[in-house]
N, C-alpha and C positions, 0 to 999 in steps of 0.2 A: 204185212205181218206186224209191223210196228203199231198200226192203228188197232188191229185186232187184239194184240197183247195189252194195249192201254185200256181197251174196253173191258178186259177180264182181269185187270189189276195184276198182270204178269209183267216181268221186266222186259223192256224192249231190246231186241238184238241190234247192236250198232250196225250201220250200213256197211262199214268196211269189214266187220267180222262176217256178216252175211255173205258178201261177195267173195271173200277169201275162202269161206267154207264151201261154197258152190264150186269154186275153181279147183280146190283140192279134191273134191269128190269126182269131178270130171277127169282130172289127171289120173286118179286111182282107178277109174273105170274106162279109160280110153279105149281099151280093146273091145269094149262092148258097144261102142258107138256104131249104129247101123250104117251100111253103105249109103252114099249120097242118093237121095230120092227114095230110100227104102224104109224110112221111119226116123226115129230120133232117140236120143238119150233123155229120158224124162226125169226131171229133178223134182223131188218133193221135200221142201223144207218144212219143219214143224217144231213146235214148242209144246212140252207137256209138263204138268206139275207133278212132282214126286215127293217122297218123304212121308213121315208119320203124320196123318191128318184124318180125323174122323168127323170134324165139324164142318159147317158151311162157311168156309173161309179160304183165303188164298193159300196155296201150298208153301211149305217152308223152303223147298228147293225146286229148281226147274232144269229141264234138259232141252237144249237146242240141238237139233240134228238135221242132216240132209241125207236122203237116200236117193239112189239112182237106179233106173231100170230101163233097159232097151225096149222100145215099143215099135210096132209096125205101123203101117198106114191105118188111120182110124176108120176110114171108109172102105168097106169091102165092095169091090166092083165099081169104084168111083164115087165121087161126091153126088149124091142124089137127094132130092127133097124128101122130108119125112113129115108125117102128120102128128099133131099133138092134141091133147084133150085138156080142156079147162077143168081144174080140180076144185072140189068144194072144200078141200082142206086148206088151212093156212100154213105157210112155210115158216113164218116168223111173226112175232107180235109187232104192233104198230111202232112202239118205241123200244123194241127188244134188241136182239143181237143180229138182225138180218144183214146189216151192213158190215158185220165182222165175219171173218172166215173161221168159224168154230164148228166142231163136230156135231153139236146139237142141231144146227141148221140142216145138216145132211140127214141126220137121224129122223127128223120130222118129215123128210121127203120119201122115205122108204116105202111106206104103205101106199100113198097116192101114186107113186111111180109104178109100183107093182100092179096096181089096179088098172092104170092106163095101159100098160103093156099087155095085160090080160085081155084088154078090149082091142088089141091090135094097133095101139098107138105107140109112138116112139117114147113118149114120156108125158108127164103132167105139166101144165102151165099154171102158175099161181097168180091169183089176183091180189090186189092190195088188201091187207087184213082188216083195214078199218071200214072200207065201204064196199069191197068186193065188186068194184066197177072198172078197175084199171089193171092192165097186165104189169106184173113186176118181174118175175123170173121164169125161165123155161127149164124145168128140172133143176139141175145144179149149174145152169148157165145163164148168161145175160141175154135179153131180147133186144133186137133192133128191127126197124122197118124202114123201107125205102119208099118215098112218095114220088108221085108223078112230077112234082116240082123240084126233084133232085135234092131232097132232104134225107139225111141220115138221122132217124129218130130213135132214141133209146130212153127207157124210163129213168126218171129221177125221183128217188124216194129215200127216206131215212131207213127203210128196211131192205134196200137193194145193195148187194155187194158191188163196189166199184172195181170190177175185175180188170186185170192188166190187158187181157185180149180186147176187151171192150174199149179201154182207153187207147190201145194201139190202133184199132179200127177207126175210132173217132178221129184220130190225127191223120191217118192215111186217107180217110174219106174226104177230109177237107183239103189237105195239102197235095195229094196225088190225083184224086178224082174230081176235085172241085165241087164237092157236095156241101150243102149247108148242114152243119151239125146242130141238132136240137135235142136237149135233154128236157124231158117234160112228161106230162101224163099221156099214157097210151090207153085210151078208153076202149073197153071191149066192144062197145056199141058202135065204134067208128073205125072198124078194121078196113072199111072200103077206101080209106085214105092211102093205104099202102098197096104198091104194085109188087113189092117183094118183101120178104121177111126172113129172119134167121135167128138162130141162137149162137152165141159165141162163148168160147172158153178155151182153156189151155190145151186140152187133149185134141179136140176136133178142129180147133181154130174157128170154123164156121159149120154149123149144121143148118142147111137150107130148110125152111119151113114151107111145105107144100100147102097144108091146110090146117086150120084150127077148128075143132069141134066145140061148140058152145050151145047149150040148151037143145041138143039133139040135131043141130045143123052144122054142116062142115063148110067153113068159109075158106075158099081157095084163093091163094095169092097169084103168083105168076103162072105156075103150072104144077101139077102133081108129079110130073116125071122129069121136067127139065129145070135146071138151075137158072135163076134170073141173071141177066148180064152184069148188073152192078154187083150182085153178091159174088159172082164168079171172079170179077176183077179184084174185089177186096181180098178174096181168098188167095188168088194168084200173087197179089202184091205182098201180103204178109208172109205166106209160105216161101215166097222167093227171097224175102229178106232173111228169114230164118235159115234157109239153106245156102245163103251166100250168093245166089244168082241175081238178086236185085239189090241195088245200093240202099243201105239202111240210113234212116235219119241219124243225125249226130247224137251220139251217146247211147244208142240202142244196142250196140255190140260190145261185148267184153271178151277180149282175147285171152285164152288160156295158154300162157307161155310154157 
């Protein structure tokens, strides 16, 4: 949030204020926390500009808020692989706001996402806006691939959002699963290097990718029906930490007293 605010010339919310706001919202909505293993209390912090302003400039005032909503399990019928379609649209400009979490990035994904779903795909995958040769993001989530050499590969680009779930999986892949973490180019022409693939984000944690359609051909990774073993281990590890069943790395858990 602080990086995104800085990119848009908005005041940065101090870390202690951010954490205290989240704790207060959880306390106020404690009765809405789903039973263990039945979902989560989803928090959405945001900052918006307000006040009288008709010109193209920063707002005179800003509101920082956090809202909470109970959510059930993201996957209906269990975690299963989904297929995705490469989009011809660009999600963000080469040096634009792709690495910031701003509403415009999501607005740009509405039409291509709808077209992908109309064609019976889970969502669209976006290539880099400069050369259209490298995978950047999967819908509103980050991409990762697992190689036969035990590498956890995720795109590194000035237009890719460095999501917290992505960062969490990178740490767990290295420290808990012994994988080599690689941030770099994910060329669409070299998907054969991956034995598993997935999309990661706050809501689903991991959406396994069964196949990716590009130029009319469907490239299949591990399986169209079964989740790959490494992807499943990563999912179990992170969700176990979130639910308190698996010991968390130092500093990951904040207790709401």
